[in-house]
KOLPA-133320 format. One record per residue (C-alpha): residue in one letter; x, y, z. Coordinates in steps of 0.5 Angstrom, whole numbers, padded with zeros to 4 digits, always signed. Layout:
N
aXYZ...
This chain:
206
m+0222+0379+0086a+0226+0384+0089k+0229+0390+0085i+0236+0389+0083k+0241+0393+0079h+0243+0391+0072t+0250+0391+0073k+0257+0387+0073n+0258+0389+0081e+0251+0386+0082l+0252+0380+0078k+0258+0378+0082a+0254+0380+0089q+0249+0375+0087r+0254+0370+0085d+0257+0370+0091s+0251+0370+0095l+0249+0363+0091k+0255+0360+0093r+0254+0362+0100f+0247+0359+0100e+0249+0353+0096r+0255+0352+0101y+0251+0352+0108l+0245+0348+0105p+0248+0341+0106m+0250+0343+0113l+0243+0345+0114i+0240+0339+0111l+0245+0335+0115k+0243+0338+0122k+0236+0337+0120q+0237+0330+0119q+0241+0329+0126l+0235+0333+0129q+0230+0328+0126s+0234+0322+0128e+0235+0325+0136i+0228+0326+0136q+0227+0319+0134n+0232+0316+0140i+0228+0321+0145e+0222+0318+0143s+0225+0311+0144g+0227+0313+0151i+0220+0315+0153a+0217+0309+0150v+0222+0305+0154q+0220+0309+0161r+0213+0308+0159k+0213+0301+0158l+0217+0300+0165e+0212+0305+0168h+0206+0300+0166e+0210+0294+0168v+0210+0297+0175w+0203+0298+0175e+0201+0291+0173q+0205+0288+0178m+0202+0293+0183q+0195+0291+0181p+0194+0285+0186w+0195+0289+0192i+0194+0297+0190k+0188+0298+0194l+0192+0297+0200f+0195+0304+0199s+0188+0306+0202e+0191+0304+0209h+0194+0310+0212v+0201+0308+0213g+0205+0314+0213i+0208+0313+0207e+0210+0320+0205t+0214+0320+0211i+0218+0313+0209s+0220+0315+0202r+0220+0322+0199v+0224+0325+0194k+0230+0329+0196e+0234+0331+0190i+0233+0330+0183k+0240+0331+0179l+0240+0333+0172s+0246+0335+0168e+0246+0339+0161g+0247+0336+0155n+0248+0338+0148i+0245+0335+0141a+0247+0339+0135g+0248+0345+0139v+0241+0345+0143a+0242+0345+0150i+0238+0339+0154p+0237+0337+0161v+0240+0330+0162f+0237+0325+0168e+0243+0323+0172e+0239+0321+0179i+0234+0321+0183i+0235+0321+0191f+0230+0319+0196q+0230+0320+0203h+0228+0314+0207g+0225+0315+0214e+0225+0309+0219i+0220+0303+0218d+0217+0301+0224l+0217+0293+0223f+0212+0292+0228n+0207+0297+0226t+0207+0297+0219p+0204+0292+0214p+0209+0287+0211w+0207+0289+0204l+0210+0296+0205d+0217+0295+0203s+0215+0292+0196g+0210+0298+0196v+0215+0303+0197d+0220+0300+0192a+0214+0300+0187i+0212+0308+0188e+0220+0310+0187r+0220+0306+0181l+0214+0310+0178v+0217+0316+0181r+0224+0315+0177s+0220+0313+0171r+0216+0319+0171t+0221+0324+0172q+0225+0321+0167i+0219+0321+0162k+0219+0329+0164v+0226+0330+0162l+0226+0326+0156e+0219+0330+0154e+0223+0337+0155q+0229+0334+0151r+0224+0333+0145a+0221+0340+0146r+0227+0343+0145v+0230+0339+0140a+0223+0339+0136e+0224+0347+0136e+0231+0347+0133l+0228+0342+0128r+0223+0347+0126t+0227+0353+0126t+0232+0349+0122t+0227+0346+0117q+0225+0353+0116r+0232+0355+0114v+0232+0349+0109n+0226+0351+0106l+0228+0358+0105f+0235+0357+0102e+0232+0351+0097k+0225+0355+0095v+0227+0362+0096k+0234+0364+0096i+0237+0360+0092p+0232+0360+0086e+0232+0368+0087c+0239+0368+0086r+0239+0364+0080e+0234+0368+0077h+0237+0375+0079i+0243+0372+0075r+0240+0370+0069v+0236+0377+0069i+0243+0381+0070r+0246+0376+0065i+0241+0377+0059f+0241+0385+0061l+0248+0385+0060g+0248+0381+0054d+0243+0385+0051e+0247+0391+0053q+0253+0389+0050t+0250+0387+0043a+0247+0394+0043a+0253+0397+0044v+0256+0393+0038a+0251+0395+0034r+0251+0402+0036g+0259+0401+0034k+0258+0398+0027i+0253+0404+0026a+0257+0409+0028k+0263+0406+0024s+0259+0405+0018r+0257+0413+0018i+0264+0415+0018n+0266+0410+0012t+0260+0413+0009q+0262+0421+0010e+0269+0420+0008p+0268+0418+0001e+0263+0424+0001e+0268+0429+0004a+0274+0426-0001g+0269+0428-0007a+0267+0435-0004a+0275+0436-0003a+0276+0434-0011
């Protein structure tokens, strides 16, 4: 325990600190709960995108080997731009997926296989889901870091600062109480001596 002064000023300072910690703690707990809830929501979003990704792969299984043919698919569809915005969760800045824009080249209907349109669509859906998963994982990482910091503060207040202040207040009150008791006792002793001396002085004077 840190050394403290056993004074009335220190007692007031410790009481003020205790009030401050007890006022902030509920807000920190509320923020912690909010962050935990947001992480669950983000994980649900990731699960949805992974399910969509899996469904696309399942749909592609019957003809996925056709992709081994060289059809120049990279010239037919490629990512042109990924649009993100900035959101905020409990004071945490997070990236938010808005849109992914693909640039499409011309398809030669006579020299490309008939499955190519479906193949391009499947690939774009996969890219879209994987991009959203990546953004959601970044959200989760940022929120999780804030949750870690908030949890540390909650534990600091609950397990260290508040108990420490209460113990300091207890120790100072005991010290001041003992000091007051001692002062009263000294006063009584002094008064008793004065009362004893007065009759002796009166007898000597007579």
